mmJSON file of the N, C-alpha and C atoms, coordinates in Angstrom:
{"data_MODEL":{"atom_site":{
"group_PDB":["ATOM","ATOM","ATOM","ATOM","ATOM","ATOM","ATOM","ATOM","ATOM","ATOM","ATOM","ATOM","ATOM","ATOM","ATOM","ATOM","ATOM","ATOM","ATOM","ATOM","ATOM","ATOM","ATOM","ATOM","ATOM","ATOM","ATOM","ATOM","ATOM","ATOM","ATOM","ATOM","ATOM","ATOM","ATOM","ATOM","ATOM","ATOM","ATOM","ATOM","ATOM","ATOM","ATOM","ATOM","ATOM","ATOM","ATOM","ATOM","ATOM","ATOM","ATOM","ATOM","ATOM","ATOM","ATOM","ATOM","ATOM","ATOM","ATOM","ATOM","ATOM","ATOM","ATOM","ATOM","ATOM","ATOM","ATOM","ATOM","ATOM","ATOM","ATOM","ATOM","ATOM","ATOM","ATOM","ATOM","ATOM","ATOM","ATOM","ATOM","ATOM","ATOM","ATOM","ATOM","ATOM","ATOM","ATOM","ATOM","ATOM","ATOM","ATOM","ATOM","ATOM","ATOM","ATOM","ATOM","ATOM","ATOM","ATOM","ATOM","ATOM","ATOM","ATOM","ATOM","ATOM","ATOM","ATOM","ATOM","ATOM","ATOM","ATOM","ATOM","ATOM","ATOM","ATOM","ATOM","ATOM","ATOM","ATOM","ATOM","ATOM","ATOM","ATOM","ATOM","ATOM","ATOM","ATOM","ATOM","ATOM","ATOM","ATOM","ATOM","ATOM","ATOM","ATOM","ATOM","ATOM","ATOM","ATOM","ATOM","ATOM","ATOM","ATOM","ATOM","ATOM","ATOM","ATOM","ATOM","ATOM","ATOM","ATOM","ATOM","ATOM","ATOM","ATOM","ATOM","ATOM","ATOM","ATOM","ATOM","ATOM","ATOM","ATOM","ATOM","ATOM","ATOM","ATOM","ATOM","ATOM","ATOM","ATOM","ATOM","ATOM","ATOM","ATOM","ATOM","ATOM","ATOM","ATOM","ATOM","ATOM","ATOM","ATOM","ATOM","ATOM","ATOM","ATOM","ATOM","ATOM","ATOM","ATOM","ATOM","ATOM","ATOM","ATOM","ATOM","ATOM","ATOM","ATOM","ATOM","ATOM","ATOM","ATOM","ATOM","ATOM","ATOM","ATOM","ATOM","ATOM","ATOM","ATOM","ATOM","ATOM"],
"id":[1,2,3,4,5,6,7,8,9,10,11,12,13,14,15,16,17,18,19,20,21,22,23,24,25,26,27,28,29,30,31,32,33,34,35,36,37,38,39,40,41,42,43,44,45,46,47,48,49,50,51,52,53,54,55,56,57,58,59,60,61,62,63,64,65,66,67,68,69,70,71,72,73,74,75,76,77,78,79,80,81,82,83,84,85,86,87,88,89,90,91,92,93,94,95,96,97,98,99,100,101,102,103,104,105,106,107,108,109,110,111,112,113,114,115,116,117,118,119,120,121,122,123,124,125,126,127,128,129,130,131,132,133,134,135,136,137,138,139,140,141,142,143,144,145,146,147,148,149,150,151,152,153,154,155,156,157,158,159,160,161,162,163,164,165,166,167,168,169,170,171,172,173,174,175,176,177,178,179,180,181,182,183,184,185,186,187,188,189,190,191,192,193,194,195,196,197,198,199,200,201,202,203,204,205,206,207,208,209,210,211,212,213],
"type_symbol":["N","C","C","N","C","C","N","C","C","N","C","C","N","C","C","N","C","C","N","C","C","N","C","C","N","C","C","N","C","C","N","C","C","N","C","C","N","C","C","N","C","C","N","C","C","N","C","C","N","C","C","N","C","C","N","C","C","N","C","C","N","C","C","N","C","C","N","C","C","N","C","C","N","C","C","N","C","C","N","C","C","N","C","C","N","C","C","N","C","C","N","C","C","N","C","C","N","C","C","N","C","C","N","C","C","N","C","C","N","C","C","N","C","C","N","C","C","N","C","C","N","C","C","N","C","C","N","C","C","N","C","C","N","C","C","N","C","C","N","C","C","N","C","C","N","C","C","N","C","C","N","C","C","N","C","C","N","C","C","N","C","C","N","C","C","N","C","C","N","C","C","N","C","C","N","C","C","N","C","C","N","C","C","N","C","C","N","C","C","N","C","C","N","C","C","N","C","C","N","C","C","N","C","C","N","C","C","N","C","C","N","C","C"],
"label_atom_id":["N","CA","C","N","CA","C","N","CA","C","N","CA","C","N","CA","C","N","CA","C","N","CA","C","N","CA","C","N","CA","C","N","CA","C","N","CA","C","N","CA","C","N","CA","C","N","CA","C","N","CA","C","N","CA","C","N","CA","C","N","CA","C","N","CA","C","N","CA","C","N","CA","C","N","CA","C","N","CA","C","N","CA","C","N","CA","C","N","CA","C","N","CA","C","N","CA","C","N","CA","C","N","CA","C","N","CA","C","N","CA","C","N","CA","C","N","CA","C","N","CA","C","N","CA","C","N","CA","C","N","CA","C","N","CA","C","N","CA","C","N","CA","C","N","CA","C","N","CA","C","N","CA","C","N","CA","C","N","CA","C","N","CA","C","N","CA","C","N","CA","C","N","CA","C","N","CA","C","N","CA","C","N","CA","C","N","CA","C","N","CA","C","N","CA","C","N","CA","C","N","CA","C","N","CA","C","N","CA","C","N","CA","C","N","CA","C","N","CA","C","N","CA","C","N","CA","C","N","CA","C","N","CA","C","N","CA","C","N","CA","C","N","CA","C","N","CA","C"],
"label_alt_id":[null,null,null,null,null,null,null,null,null,null,null,null,null,null,null,null,null,null,null,null,null,null,null,null,null,null,null,null,null,null,null,null,null,null,null,null,null,null,null,null,null,null,null,null,null,null,null,null,null,null,null,null,null,null,null,null,null,null,null,null,null,null,null,null,null,null,null,null,null,null,null,null,null,null,null,null,null,null,null,null,null,null,null,null,null,null,null,null,null,null,null,null,null,null,null,null,null,null,null,null,null,null,null,null,null,null,null,null,null,null,null,null,null,null,null,null,null,null,null,null,null,null,null,null,null,null,null,null,null,null,null,null,null,null,null,null,null,null,null,null,null,null,null,null,null,null,null,null,null,null,null,null,null,null,null,null,null,null,null,null,null,null,null,null,null,null,null,null,null,null,null,null,null,null,null,null,null,null,null,null,null,null,null,null,null,null,null,null,null,null,null,null,null,null,null,null,null,null,null,null,null,null,null,null,null,null,null,null,null,null,null,null,null],
"label_comp_id":["UNK","UNK","UNK","UNK","UNK","UNK","UNK","UNK","UNK","UNK","UNK","UNK","UNK","UNK","UNK","UNK","UNK","UNK","UNK","UNK","UNK","UNK","UNK","UNK","UNK","UNK","UNK","UNK","UNK","UNK","UNK","UNK","UNK","UNK","UNK","UNK","UNK","UNK","UNK","UNK","UNK","UNK","UNK","UNK","UNK","UNK","UNK","UNK","UNK","UNK","UNK","UNK","UNK","UNK","UNK","UNK","UNK","UNK","UNK","UNK","UNK","UNK","UNK","UNK","UNK","UNK","UNK","UNK","UNK","UNK","UNK","UNK","UNK","UNK","UNK","UNK","UNK","UNK","UNK","UNK","UNK","UNK","UNK","UNK","UNK","UNK","UNK","UNK","UNK","UNK","UNK","UNK","UNK","UNK","UNK","UNK","UNK","UNK","UNK","UNK","UNK","UNK","UNK","UNK","UNK","UNK","UNK","UNK","UNK","UNK","UNK","UNK","UNK","UNK","UNK","UNK","UNK","UNK","UNK","UNK","UNK","UNK","UNK","UNK","UNK","UNK","UNK","UNK","UNK","UNK","UNK","UNK","UNK","UNK","UNK","UNK","UNK","UNK","UNK","UNK","UNK","UNK","UNK","UNK","UNK","UNK","UNK","UNK","UNK","UNK","UNK","UNK","UNK","UNK","UNK","UNK","UNK","UNK","UNK","UNK","UNK","UNK","UNK","UNK","UNK","UNK","UNK","UNK","UNK","UNK","UNK","UNK","UNK","UNK","UNK","UNK","UNK","UNK","UNK","UNK","UNK","UNK","UNK","UNK","UNK","UNK","UNK","UNK","UNK","UNK","UNK","UNK","UNK","UNK","UNK","UNK","UNK","UNK","UNK","UNK","UNK","UNK","UNK","UNK","UNK","UNK","UNK","UNK","UNK","UNK","UNK","UNK","UNK"],
"label_asym_id":["A","A","A","A","A","A","A","A","A","A","A","A","A","A","A","A","A","A","A","A","A","A","A","A","A","A","A","A","A","A","A","A","A","A","A","A","A","A","A","A","A","A","A","A","A","A","A","A","A","A","A","A","A","A","A","A","A","A","A","A","A","A","A","A","A","A","A","A","A","A","A","A","A","A","A","A","A","A","A","A","A","A","A","A","A","A","A","A","A","A","A","A","A","A","A","A","A","A","A","A","A","A","A","A","A","A","A","A","A","A","A","A","A","A","A","A","A","A","A","A","A","A","A","A","A","A","A","A","A","A","A","A","A","A","A","A","A","A","A","A","A","A","A","A","A","A","A","A","A","A","A","A","A","A","A","A","A","A","A","A","A","A","A","A","A","A","A","A","A","A","A","A","A","A","A","A","A","A","A","A","A","A","A","A","A","A","A","A","A","A","A","A","A","A","A","A","A","A","A","A","A","A","A","A","A","A","A","A","A","A","A","A","A"],
"label_entity_id":["1","1","1","1","1","1","1","1","1","1","1","1","1","1","1","1","1","1","1","1","1","1","1","1","1","1","1","1","1","1","1","1","1","1","1","1","1","1","1","1","1","1","1","1","1","1","1","1","1","1","1","1","1","1","1","1","1","1","1","1","1","1","1","1","1","1","1","1","1","1","1","1","1","1","1","1","1","1","1","1","1","1","1","1","1","1","1","1","1","1","1","1","1","1","1","1","1","1","1","1","1","1","1","1","1","1","1","1","1","1","1","1","1","1","1","1","1","1","1","1","1","1","1","1","1","1","1","1","1","1","1","1","1","1","1","1","1","1","1","1","1","1","1","1","1","1","1","1","1","1","1","1","1","1","1","1","1","1","1","1","1","1","1","1","1","1","1","1","1","1","1","1","1","1","1","1","1","1","1","1","1","1","1","1","1","1","1","1","1","1","1","1","1","1","1","1","1","1","1","1","1","1","1","1","1","1","1","1","1","1","1","1","1"],
"label_seq_id":[1,1,1,2,2,2,3,3,3,4,4,4,5,5,5,6,6,6,7,7,7,8,8,8,9,9,9,10,10,10,11,11,11,12,12,12,13,13,13,14,14,14,15,15,15,16,16,16,17,17,17,18,18,18,19,19,19,20,20,20,21,21,21,22,22,22,23,23,23,24,24,24,25,25,25,26,26,26,27,27,27,28,28,28,29,29,29,30,30,30,31,31,31,32,32,32,33,33,33,34,34,34,35,35,35,36,36,36,37,37,37,38,38,38,39,39,39,40,40,40,41,41,41,42,42,42,43,43,43,44,44,44,45,45,45,46,46,46,47,47,47,48,48,48,49,49,49,50,50,50,51,51,51,52,52,52,53,53,53,54,54,54,55,55,55,56,56,56,57,57,57,58,58,58,59,59,59,60,60,60,61,61,61,62,62,62,63,63,63,64,64,64,65,65,65,66,66,66,67,67,67,68,68,68,69,69,69,70,70,70,71,71,71],
"pdbx_PDB_ins_code":[null,null,null,null,null,null,null,null,null,null,null,null,null,null,null,null,null,null,null,null,null,null,null,null,null,null,null,null,null,null,null,null,null,null,null,null,null,null,null,null,null,null,null,null,null,null,null,null,null,null,null,null,null,null,null,null,null,null,null,null,null,null,null,null,null,null,null,null,null,null,null,null,null,null,null,null,null,null,null,null,null,null,null,null,null,null,null,null,null,null,null,null,null,null,null,null,null,null,null,null,null,null,null,null,null,null,null,null,null,null,null,null,null,null,null,null,null,null,null,null,null,null,null,null,null,null,null,null,null,null,null,null,null,null,null,null,null,null,null,null,null,null,null,null,null,null,null,null,null,null,null,null,null,null,null,null,null,null,null,null,null,null,null,null,null,null,null,null,null,null,null,null,null,null,null,null,null,null,null,null,null,null,null,null,null,null,null,null,null,null,null,null,null,null,null,null,null,null,null,null,null,null,null,null,null,null,null,null,null,null,null,null,null],
"Cartn_x":[20.301,20.834,21.369,22.419,23.427,22.895,21.96,21.622,20.628,20.385,19.271,20.632,21.54,22.951,23.396,23.166,24.716,23.143,22.496,21.245,20.962,21.349,20.919,21.897,23.696,24.72,24.804,24.36,24.617,23.497,22.373,21.342,21.664,22.979,23.078,24.266,24.915,26.236,25.248,24.506,23.356,23.501,22.67,21.835,22.958,24.411,24.974,25.894,26.227,26.579,25.416,24.441,23.333,23.183,23.204,23.319,24.864,25.89,27.092,27.299,26.685,26.535,25.367,24.262,23.393,24.113,23.403,24.142,23.765,24.214,24.136,23.315,23.196,23.205,21.596,21.05,20.137,20.24,19.54,20.392,20.028,18.81,18.6,18.93,19.553,19.676,19.459,18.735,18.447,19.56,19.3,20.305,20.744,21.787,22.176,21.832,21.193,20.579,20.993,22.948,23.123,23.532,22.483,22.824,21.747,23.341,22.551,21.335,20.327,19.417,19.13,18.678,18.508,17.26,17.475,16.676,15.816,14.653,13.126,14.04,13.686,14.224,12.78,12.995,11.863,12.244,10.778,11.195,9.879,10.648,9.562,9.642,9.222,9.697,8.681,8.908,7.65,6.697,5.354,4.91,4.161,3.112,2.725,1.676,0.784,-0.176,-1.622,-2.559,-3.478,-3.24,-1.782,-1.948,-2.341,-2.756,-2.657,-1.322,-1.422,-0.35,-0.749,0.517,-0.027,1.018,0.381,1.293,2.415,3.269,3.891,3.004,2.421,2.232,0.154,0.302,-1.339,-1.614,-2.905,-3.1,-4.243,-4.767,-5.799,-4.637,-5.397,-4.98,-5.894,-4.585,-5.433,-5.012,-6.213,-5.543,-6.029,-5.451,-5.66,-7.172,-7.604,-9.21,-9.333,-9.767,-10.153,-11.387,-10.403,-12.039,-12.905,-13.195,-14.585,-15.466,-15.081,-15.776,-15.75,-14.404,-14.422,-13.756,-14.123,-13.365,-12.152],
"Cartn_y":[-0.498,0.793,0.39,-0.181,-0.818,-1.728,-2.567,-3.604,-3.437,-2.197,-1.666,-1.409,-0.306,0.233,-0.644,-1.833,-2.976,-3.925,-4.274,-4.049,-3.672,-2.561,-1.192,-1.486,-1.247,-1.116,-2.711,-3.916,-5.154,-5.119,-4.487,-4.692,-3.807,-3.117,-1.668,-2.526,-3.087,-3.719,-4.837,-5.395,-6.767,-6.124,-4.674,-4.207,-3.827,-2.871,-2.589,-3.387,-5.009,-5.835,-6.682,-6.793,-6.922,-6.094,-4.553,-3.592,-3.949,-4.159,-4.005,-5.47,-6.68,-7.618,-8.239,-6.618,-7.29,-6.533,-7.166,-6.786,-5.591,-5.104,-3.282,-3.581,-4.724,-5.122,-5.716,-5.956,-7.23,-8.253,-9.452,-10.666,-11.457,-10.701,-10.633,-9.561,-9.94,-8.59,-9.072,-8.032,-8.262,-8.519,-9.357,-9.438,-7.933,-7.943,-7.01,-6.595,-5.316,-4.851,-5.978,-5.88,-6.17,-7.81,-8.457,-9.81,-10.708,-11.512,-12.272,-13.35,-12.954,-13.642,-14.518,-15.872,-17.318,-17.666,-18.228,-18.52,-19.456,-19.83,-20.393,-21.754,-23.282,-24.296,-25.066,-25.215,-25.858,-27.545,-28.163,-29.581,-30.449,-31.402,-32.211,-31.297,-32.512,-32.322,-30.984,-30.706,-29.839,-30.491,-30.3,-31.413,-30.515,-30.973,-30.097,-29.853,-28.619,-28.174,-29.651,-29.406,-29.927,-31.112,-31.875,-33.077,-33.684,-33.968,-34.555,-34.226,-33.501,-34.061,-34.742,-35.366,-35.957,-35.401,-34.711,-34.5,-35.362,-34.925,-35.896,-36.12,-35.62,-35.494,-35.867,-35.871,-36.212,-37.181,-37.711,-38.922,-38.769,-37.16,-36.811,-35.717,-36.242,-35.934,-34.243,-33.632,-32.051,-32.07,-31.695,-30.91,-30.12,-29.197,-27.719,-27.653,-27.021,-26.181,-25.133,-25.153,-24.009,-23.111,-22.134,-21.451,-20.993,-21.218,-20.676,-21.907,-22.759,-24.028,-25.166,-24.64,-25.626,-26.618,-27.897,-28.721,-29.049],
"Cartn_z":[43.136,41.827,40.762,41.55,41.068,40.043,40.403,39.827,38.189,38.58,37.215,36.487,36.848,35.965,35.47,35.768,35.691,34.121,34.74,33.996,32.399,32.703,31.621,30.925,31.429,30.7,29.74,30.288,30.176,28.2,28.569,27.167,26.397,26.687,25.881,25.367,25.472,24.776,24.318,24.199,23.757,22.178,22.414,21.603,20.171,21.085,19.845,19.219,19.962,19.092,17.902,18.517,17.342,16.088,16.226,15.72,14.674,15.282,14.667,13.488,13.428,13.428,12.114,12.271,11.669,9.88,9.083,7.187,7.064,6.776,5.852,4.299,3.911,2.402,2.7,1.927,2.011,0.969,2.096,1.763,0.165,-0.397,-1.557,-2.345,-3.651,-4.245,-5.175,-6.324,-7.883,-8.996,-9.606,-10.644,-11.115,-12.074,-12.641,-13.413,-14.126,-15.461,-16.725,-16.807,-17.885,-17.72,-17.051,-16.791,-18.646,-19.061,-19.951,-19.811,-21.182,-21.007,-21.058,-21.32,-20.758,-22.025,-23.103,-24.018,-23.426,-24.088,-23.164,-23.642,-23.085,-23.715,-24.505,-25.236,-26.358,-26.325,-25.67,-25.698,-26.643,-27.473,-28.482,-29.665,-30.816,-31.8,-32.472,-33.829,-34.352,-34.883,-34.865,-35.515,-36.828,-37.787,-38.585,-38.492,-38.761,-39.047,-39.33,-38.486,-38.101,-38.328,-37.722,-36.764,-35.512,-35.284,-33.625,-32.961,-31.752,-30.969,-29.22,-28.904,-27.085,-26.826,-24.963,-24.253,-23.71,-23.111,-22.299,-21.53,-20.303,-19.311,-19.277,-20.506,-20.613,-21.274,-21.484,-22.092,-23.592,-23.251,-24.163,-25.196,-26.731,-27.938,-28.282,-28.882,-29.336,-30.855,-31.208,-32.907,-33.503,-34.369,-34.638,-35.25,-34.928,-35.485,-36.272,-37.158,-38.203,-37.262,-36.878,-36.025,-36.461,-37.822,-39.04,-38.801,-38.02,-38.371,-39.138,-40.438,-41.774,-41.635,-42.468,-42.278,-43.506],
"occupancy":[1.0,1.0,1.0,1.0,1.0,1.0,1.0,1.0,1.0,1.0,1.0,1.0,1.0,1.0,1.0,1.0,1.0,1.0,1.0,1.0,1.0,1.0,1.0,1.0,1.0,1.0,1.0,1.0,1.0,1.0,1.0,1.0,1.0,1.0,1.0,1.0,1.0,1.0,1.0,1.0,1.0,1.0,1.0,1.0,1.0,1.0,1.0,1.0,1.0,1.0,1.0,1.0,1.0,1.0,1.0,1.0,1.0,1.0,1.0,1.0,1.0,1.0,1.0,1.0,1.0,1.0,1.0,1.0,1.0,1.0,1.0,1.0,1.0,1.0,1.0,1.0,1.0,1.0,1.0,1.0,1.0,1.0,1.0,1.0,1.0,1.0,1.0,1.0,1.0,1.0,1.0,1.0,1.0,1.0,1.0,1.0,1.0,1.0,1.0,1.0,1.0,1.0,1.0,1.0,1.0,1.0,1.0,1.0,1.0,1.0,1.0,1.0,1.0,1.0,1.0,1.0,1.0,1.0,1.0,1.0,1.0,1.0,1.0,1.0,1.0,1.0,1.0,1.0,1.0,1.0,1.0,1.0,1.0,1.0,1.0,1.0,1.0,1.0,1.0,1.0,1.0,1.0,1.0,1.0,1.0,1.0,1.0,1.0,1.0,1.0,1.0,1.0,1.0,1.0,1.0,1.0,1.0,1.0,1.0,1.0,1.0,1.0,1.0,1.0,1.0,1.0,1.0,1.0,1.0,1.0,1.0,1.0,1.0,1.0,1.0,1.0,1.0,1.0,1.0,1.0,1.0,1.0,1.0,1.0,1.0,1.0,1.0,1.0,1.0,1.0,1.0,1.0,1.0,1.0,1.0,1.0,1.0,1.0,1.0,1.0,1.0,1.0,1.0,1.0,1.0,1.0,1.0,1.0,1.0,1.0,1.0,1.0,1.0],
"B_iso_or_equiv":[0.0,0.0,0.0,0.0,0.0,0.0,0.0,0.0,0.0,0.0,0.0,0.0,0.0,0.0,0.0,0.0,0.0,0.0,0.0,0.0,0.0,0.0,0.0,0.0,0.0,0.0,0.0,0.0,0.0,0.0,0.0,0.0,0.0,0.0,0.0,0.0,0.0,0.0,0.0,0.0,0.0,0.0,0.0,0.0,0.0,0.0,0.0,0.0,0.0,0.0,0.0,0.0,0.0,0.0,0.0,0.0,0.0,0.0,0.0,0.0,0.0,0.0,0.0,0.0,0.0,0.0,0.0,0.0,0.0,0.0,0.0,0.0,0.0,0.0,0.0,0.0,0.0,0.0,0.0,0.0,0.0,0.0,0.0,0.0,0.0,0.0,0.0,0.0,0.0,0.0,0.0,0.0,0.0,0.0,0.0,0.0,0.0,0.0,0.0,0.0,0.0,0.0,0.0,0.0,0.0,0.0,0.0,0.0,0.0,0.0,0.0,0.0,0.0,0.0,0.0,0.0,0.0,0.0,0.0,0.0,0.0,0.0,0.0,0.0,0.0,0.0,0.0,0.0,0.0,0.0,0.0,0.0,0.0,0.0,0.0,0.0,0.0,0.0,0.0,0.0,0.0,0.0,0.0,0.0,0.0,0.0,0.0,0.0,0.0,0.0,0.0,0.0,0.0,0.0,0.0,0.0,0.0,0.0,0.0,0.0,0.0,0.0,0.0,0.0,0.0,0.0,0.0,0.0,0.0,0.0,0.0,0.0,0.0,0.0,0.0,0.0,0.0,0.0,0.0,0.0,0.0,0.0,0.0,0.0,0.0,0.0,0.0,0.0,0.0,0.0,0.0,0.0,0.0,0.0,0.0,0.0,0.0,0.0,0.0,0.0,0.0,0.0,0.0,0.0,0.0,0.0,0.0,0.0,0.0,0.0,0.0,0.0,0.0],
"pdbx_formal_charge":[null,null,null,null,null,null,null,null,null,null,null,null,null,null,null,null,null,null,null,null,null,null,null,null,null,null,null,null,null,null,null,null,null,null,null,null,null,null,null,null,null,null,null,null,null,null,null,null,null,null,null,null,null,null,null,null,null,null,null,null,null,null,null,null,null,null,null,null,null,null,null,null,null,null,null,null,null,null,null,null,null,null,null,null,null,null,null,null,null,null,null,null,null,null,null,null,null,null,null,null,null,null,null,null,null,null,null,null,null,null,null,null,null,null,null,null,null,null,null,null,null,null,null,null,null,null,null,null,null,null,null,null,null,null,null,null,null,null,null,null,null,null,null,null,null,null,null,null,null,null,null,null,null,null,null,null,null,null,null,null,null,null,null,null,null,null,null,null,null,null,null,null,null,null,null,null,null,null,null,null,null,null,null,null,null,null,null,null,null,null,null,null,null,null,null,null,null,null,null,null,null,null,null,null,null,null,null,null,null,null,null,null,null],
"auth_seq_id":[1,1,1,2,2,2,3,3,3,4,4,4,5,5,5,6,6,6,7,7,7,8,8,8,9,9,9,10,10,10,11,11,11,12,12,12,13,13,13,14,14,14,15,15,15,16,16,16,17,17,17,18,18,18,19,19,19,20,20,20,21,21,21,22,22,22,23,23,23,24,24,24,25,25,25,26,26,26,27,27,27,28,28,28,29,29,29,30,30,30,31,31,31,32,32,32,33,33,33,34,34,34,35,35,35,36,36,36,37,37,37,38,38,38,39,39,39,40,40,40,41,41,41,42,42,42,43,43,43,44,44,44,45,45,45,46,46,46,47,47,47,48,48,48,49,49,49,50,50,50,51,51,51,52,52,52,53,53,53,54,54,54,55,55,55,56,56,56,57,57,57,58,58,58,59,59,59,60,60,60,61,61,61,62,62,62,63,63,63,64,64,64,65,65,65,66,66,66,67,67,67,68,68,68,69,69,69,70,70,70,71,71,71],
"auth_comp_id":["UNK","UNK","UNK","UNK","UNK","UNK","UNK","UNK","UNK","UNK","UNK","UNK","UNK","UNK","UNK","UNK","UNK","UNK","UNK","UNK","UNK","UNK","UNK","UNK","UNK","UNK","UNK","UNK","UNK","UNK","UNK","UNK","UNK","UNK","UNK","UNK","UNK","UNK","UNK","UNK","UNK","UNK","UNK","UNK","UNK","UNK","UNK","UNK","UNK","UNK","UNK","UNK","UNK","UNK","UNK","UNK","UNK","UNK","UNK","UNK","UNK","UNK","UNK","UNK","UNK","UNK","UNK","UNK","UNK","UNK","UNK","UNK","UNK","UNK","UNK","UNK","UNK","UNK","UNK","UNK","UNK","UNK","UNK","UNK","UNK","UNK","UNK","UNK","UNK","UNK","UNK","UNK","UNK","UNK","UNK","UNK","UNK","UNK","UNK","UNK","UNK","UNK","UNK","UNK","UNK","UNK","UNK","UNK","UNK","UNK","UNK","UNK","UNK","UNK","UNK","UNK","UNK","UNK","UNK","UNK","UNK","UNK","UNK","UNK","UNK","UNK","UNK","UNK","UNK","UNK","UNK","UNK","UNK","UNK","UNK","UNK","UNK","UNK","UNK","UNK","UNK","UNK","UNK","UNK","UNK","UNK","UNK","UNK","UNK","UNK","UNK","UNK","UNK","UNK","UNK","UNK","UNK","UNK","UNK","UNK","UNK","UNK","UNK","UNK","UNK","UNK","UNK","UNK","UNK","UNK","UNK","UNK","UNK","UNK","UNK","UNK","UNK","UNK","UNK","UNK","UNK","UNK","UNK","UNK","UNK","UNK","UNK","UNK","UNK","UNK","UNK","UNK","UNK","UNK","UNK","UNK","UNK","UNK","UNK","UNK","UNK","UNK","UNK","UNK","UNK","UNK","UNK","UNK","UNK","UNK","UNK","UNK","UNK"],
"auth_asym_id":["A","A","A","A","A","A","A","A","A","A","A","A","A","A","A","A","A","A","A","A","A","A","A","A","A","A","A","A","A","A","A","A","A","A","A","A","A","A","A","A","A","A","A","A","A","A","A","A","A","A","A","A","A","A","A","A","A","A","A","A","A","A","A","A","A","A","A","A","A","A","A","A","A","A","A","A","A","A","A","A","A","A","A","A","A","A","A","A","A","A","A","A","A","A","A","A","A","A","A","A","A","A","A","A","A","A","A","A","A","A","A","A","A","A","A","A","A","A","A","A","A","A","A","A","A","A","A","A","A","A","A","A","A","A","A","A","A","A","A","A","A","A","A","A","A","A","A","A","A","A","A","A","A","A","A","A","A","A","A","A","A","A","A","A","A","A","A","A","A","A","A","A","A","A","A","A","A","A","A","A","A","A","A","A","A","A","A","A","A","A","A","A","A","A","A","A","A","A","A","A","A","A","A","A","A","A","A","A","A","A","A","A","A"],
"auth_atom_id":["N","CA","C","N","CA","C","N","CA","C","N","CA","C","N","CA","C","N","CA","C","N","CA","C","N","CA","C","N","CA","C","N","CA","C","N","CA","C","N","CA","C","N","CA","C","N","CA","C","N","CA","C","N","CA","C","N","CA","C","N","CA","C","N","CA","C","N","CA","C","N","CA","C","N","CA","C","N","CA","C","N","CA","C","N","CA","C","N","CA","C","N","CA","C","N","CA","C","N","CA","C","N","CA","C","N","CA","C","N","CA","C","N","CA","C","N","CA","C","N","CA","C","N","CA","C","N","CA","C","N","CA","C","N","CA","C","N","CA","C","N","CA","C","N","CA","C","N","CA","C","N","CA","C","N","CA","C","N","CA","C","N","CA","C","N","CA","C","N","CA","C","N","CA","C","N","CA","C","N","CA","C","N","CA","C","N","CA","C","N","CA","C","N","CA","C","N","CA","C","N","CA","C","N","CA","C","N","CA","C","N","CA","C","N","CA","C","N","CA","C","N","CA","C","N","CA","C","N","CA","C","N","CA","C","N","CA","C","N","CA","C","N","CA","C","N","CA","C"],
"pdbx_PDB_model_num":[1,1,1,1,1,1,1,1,1,1,1,1,1,1,1,1,1,1,1,1,1,1,1,1,1,1,1,1,1,1,1,1,1,1,1,1,1,1,1,1,1,1,1,1,1,1,1,1,1,1,1,1,1,1,1,1,1,1,1,1,1,1,1,1,1,1,1,1,1,1,1,1,1,1,1,1,1,1,1,1,1,1,1,1,1,1,1,1,1,1,1,1,1,1,1,1,1,1,1,1,1,1,1,1,1,1,1,1,1,1,1,1,1,1,1,1,1,1,1,1,1,1,1,1,1,1,1,1,1,1,1,1,1,1,1,1,1,1,1,1,1,1,1,1,1,1,1,1,1,1,1,1,1,1,1,1,1,1,1,1,1,1,1,1,1,1,1,1,1,1,1,1,1,1,1,1,1,1,1,1,1,1,1,1,1,1,1,1,1,1,1,1,1,1,1,1,1,1,1,1,1,1,1,1,1,1,1,1,1,1,1,1,1]
}}}
């Protein structure tokens, strides 16, 4: 019986220690609402309308097409 009492006491102490060491606030918090906004980073030179552009990561070219199919 003394063994069970000692075991119960030991487990209670461990549980209290774990509870005392646990953080009260979440580890990841949301940024404050007044955080400054970061402007998007635009890479590459601007192109003129109708000219072909080549992506830095692709070998294909894209052209602007009139949605009505006119040339």
